[in-house]
C-alpha positions as CSV (number, residue, x, y, z in Angstrom):
1,M,81.9,211.1,88.9
2,N,81.0,213.1,92.1
3,A,77.9,215.2,92.7
4,Q,79.2,218.9,92.9
5,K,78.5,220.5,96.5
6,M,75.6,223.1,96.1
7,S,74.8,225.8,98.4
8,W,71.2,225.7,100.1
9,E,71.8,228.9,102.7
10,S,69.3,230.8,101.6
11,E,66.5,230.9,104.2
12,W,63.9,231.0,101.2
13,F,64.7,228.2,99.7
14,Y,66.1,226.2,102.3
15,P,64.1,222.5,102.1
16,Q,61.3,222.3,104.5
17,V,60.0,218.8,105.0
18,T,56.3,219.7,105.0
19,L,56.4,223.0,102.6
20,D,55.0,221.2,99.4
21,Q,51.9,219.5,101.5
22,Q,51.3,222.8,103.1
23,L,50.8,224.4,99.7
24,V,48.6,221.9,98.2
25,E,46.4,222.3,101.5
26,Q,46.5,225.8,101.6
27,L,46.3,226.3,97.5
28,N,43.8,223.7,96.7
29,F,41.7,225.8,94.4
30,V,44.8,226.2,92.0
31,P,44.4,223.3,89.2
32,G,47.4,221.2,88.9
33,L,49.4,222.5,91.8
34,Q,50.2,219.2,93.2
35,E,51.0,217.7,90.0
36,V,53.7,220.6,89.3
37,L,54.6,220.0,92.8
38,K,55.2,216.3,92.5
39,V,57.3,216.6,89.1
40,R,59.5,218.9,91.2
41,Q,60.3,216.4,93.6
42,V,60.4,213.1,91.1
43,H,62.9,215.3,89.2
44,A,64.9,215.4,92.3
45,L,64.9,211.9,92.7
46,E,65.4,210.8,88.9
47,H,68.8,213.1,89.2
48,A,69.6,211.2,92.6
49,T,69.0,208.0,90.8
50,V,71.5,208.3,88.1
51,W,74.1,209.5,90.6
52,M,73.6,206.6,92.3
53,L,73.8,204.6,89.4
54,T,77.1,206.0,88.7
55,E,78.4,205.2,92.0
56,I,77.2,202.0,91.5
57,A,78.5,201.4,87.9
58,E,82.1,201.5,89.6
59,Q,81.5,197.9,90.8
60,H,80.8,196.6,87.3
61,P,83.1,196.1,84.3
62,T,83.8,198.3,82.1
63,E,81.0,198.0,79.6
64,W,78.3,198.6,82.3
65,R,80.2,201.8,83.3
66,Q,79.6,203.1,80.2
67,N,76.0,202.0,79.9
68,Y,75.4,203.9,83.1
69,A,77.3,207.1,82.3
70,E,74.9,207.5,79.5
71,L,71.3,206.8,81.0
72,G,68.8,209.5,80.4
73,G,65.4,210.2,81.9
74,M,62.0,212.0,82.1
75,S,60.2,213.0,85.1
76,T,56.6,212.9,84.9
77,D,53.8,213.5,87.9
78,Q,53.6,209.5,88.2
79,G,57.1,208.7,88.1
80,F,60.3,208.8,85.8
81,H,61.6,207.3,82.9
82,L,64.9,206.1,83.0
83,Y,66.4,205.4,79.2
84,G,69.2,202.9,78.7
85,K,70.6,199.6,79.9
86,V,70.3,199.2,83.7
87,D,70.3,196.1,85.7
88,K,66.8,196.4,87.8
89,T,68.1,194.9,90.9
90,D,70.8,197.9,90.6
91,L,67.8,200.4,89.9
92,Y,65.7,199.5,92.8
93,R,68.9,199.9,95.1
94,A,69.7,203.2,93.5
95,V,66.2,204.4,94.1
96,S,66.1,203.9,97.5
97,Q,69.2,205.2,98.2
98,A,68.8,208.3,96.4
99,G,65.7,209.1,98.3
100,D,67.1,208.3,101.6
101,R,70.2,210.5,101.0
102,L,68.1,213.3,99.6
103,R,65.8,213.3,102.6
104,S,69.0,213.1,105.4
105,G,70.7,216.4,103.7
106,E,72.3,215.4,100.6
107,W,70.6,218.1,98.6
108,N,73.2,218.6,96.2
109,L,72.3,215.4,94.3
110,A,69.1,217.0,93.1
111,V,71.1,218.5,90.5
112,H,72.7,217.1,87.5
113,P,75.0,218.4,84.8
114,R,73.0,216.5,82.0
115,C,69.4,217.9,83.0
116,G,67.4,219.3,79.9
117,T,67.3,222.5,82.3
118,N,70.6,223.4,81.2
119,F,70.1,223.2,77.8
120,S,66.8,225.2,77.9
121,V,69.1,227.8,80.2
122,T,71.6,228.0,77.5
123,V,69.0,228.5,74.7
124,M,67.1,231.4,76.5
125,L,70.3,232.9,77.7
126,T,71.6,233.0,74.1
127,A,68.4,234.5,72.6
128,G,68.0,237.1,75.4
129,L,71.8,238.2,75.0
130,A,71.5,238.2,71.1
131,G,68.3,240.0,71.2
132,V,69.6,242.8,73.7
133,A,73.0,243.0,71.4
134,S,71.1,243.5,68.4
135,W,69.1,246.4,69.6
136,L,72.0,248.2,71.5
137,L,74.6,247.8,68.8
138,P,75.0,249.7,65.5
139,K,73.0,248.2,62.5
140,D,75.9,247.3,60.1
141,P,76.4,244.0,59.6
142,L,80.0,243.3,61.0
143,T,78.9,244.9,64.0
144,Q,75.7,242.7,64.4
145,I,77.9,239.4,63.8
146,L,80.7,240.4,66.4
147,G,77.6,241.3,69.1
148,M,75.7,237.8,68.2
149,G,79.0,236.0,68.8
150,T,79.6,237.8,71.8
151,A,76.3,237.1,73.2
152,A,76.5,233.4,72.2
153,A,80.1,233.1,73.8
154,T,78.8,234.8,77.1
155,A,75.9,232.6,77.2
156,M,77.8,229.3,76.9
157,A,80.0,230.8,79.7
158,I,77.4,231.4,82.4
159,A,74.8,229.0,81.5
160,P,76.4,226.1,83.6
161,E,76.1,228.0,86.7
162,M,72.6,229.4,85.8
163,G,71.5,226.1,84.9
164,Q,72.5,224.7,88.3
165,Y,70.3,227.3,90.2
166,A,67.4,227.0,87.8
167,Q,67.7,223.0,88.8
168,Q,67.9,223.9,92.4
169,Y,65.3,226.5,92.9
170,I,62.7,225.8,90.1
171,T,62.8,222.6,88.4
172,T,63.7,220.1,91.4
173,A,62.5,219.9,95.0
174,I,63.5,217.5,97.3
175,P,61.1,214.4,97.7
176,F,60.0,214.6,101.2
177,N,56.3,213.4,99.9
178,L,57.5,210.6,97.6
179,A,56.8,207.0,98.4
180,L,58.2,204.5,95.8
181,G,56.0,202.0,93.9
182,T,56.9,199.7,91.2
183,I,59.4,199.7,88.9
184,E,58.1,198.7,85.5
185,E,60.4,197.7,82.4
186,T,59.1,199.1,79.1
187,T,60.3,200.1,75.5
188,D,61.2,203.5,74.3
189,M,60.0,204.7,70.7
190,L,63.0,202.9,69.1
191,G,62.2,199.7,70.9
192,N,65.0,199.9,73.2
193,T,64.8,198.8,77.0
194,S,63.6,201.3,79.3
195,H,62.4,201.4,82.9
196,F,59.6,203.3,84.6
197,V,60.0,204.2,88.4
198,R,56.8,204.7,89.7
199,T,56.0,207.1,92.7
200,H,53.1,207.8,95.1
201,W,52.3,211.2,96.9
202,Q,52.4,210.7,100.7
203,N,52.1,213.6,103.4
204,A,55.6,213.9,105.1
205,Q,56.0,213.4,108.9
C-alpha cells in the first residue's frame, strides 16, 4: 500500500524546520504548548512508521504482512505506542526511515487513512449536518428521517478528504524536533505485546 500524495502548497502551512521551537520560545507563557506541539510531531512519526512497516512487510511471509497491516498506534508527548505483532528490528528500522523520509520532504507520510482523526471528523460532520438538517427541514417525521439519512450520507462522502486535511493541518506536524530514544516492549490491557517508541525534543538545526 502506498501513501497517498498530499499537497502542501499553501505557504502558511508549508513545513518550516524551526517553526515549532520558535513558537515554544516566543509563547513559553502558554502552559502545555510544547507538549501539544510535540504530540503533533510524534503523531506524524507514528503514521510514517506504520507506512514504513507496510513496505517492510512485503519482505515477510504472508502471515507477517497481515500482522503489519493491522497495526494501531497512540501518540503522546513522550513518544507513541504501537499495538500489534511486530519485529523489534523492523520497528527500529521503520522509525529511523520514517523520520528521515518525513524530514527530507515526503510529508505525505504524515497522513494515514486508519487514523482516529478520520473517525472523529466523520462523527462531527454527521452530527453537524444532521443538526442543520433537523433545524431547516419541516418537522414531520418522514422529512426528518430523510434529512438525517441525507446528512449521514453526505458526511460519509466528504469525511475521508476532510479527515486528511485535519491530519495534515491540525493533528500532525513534521518531526523536525524529535530524536529517537529507546523502544520498549510492553503489553496492552489485554496482555497482548505492544511497543512504546520513546522520543525526545531537540532543537532543529
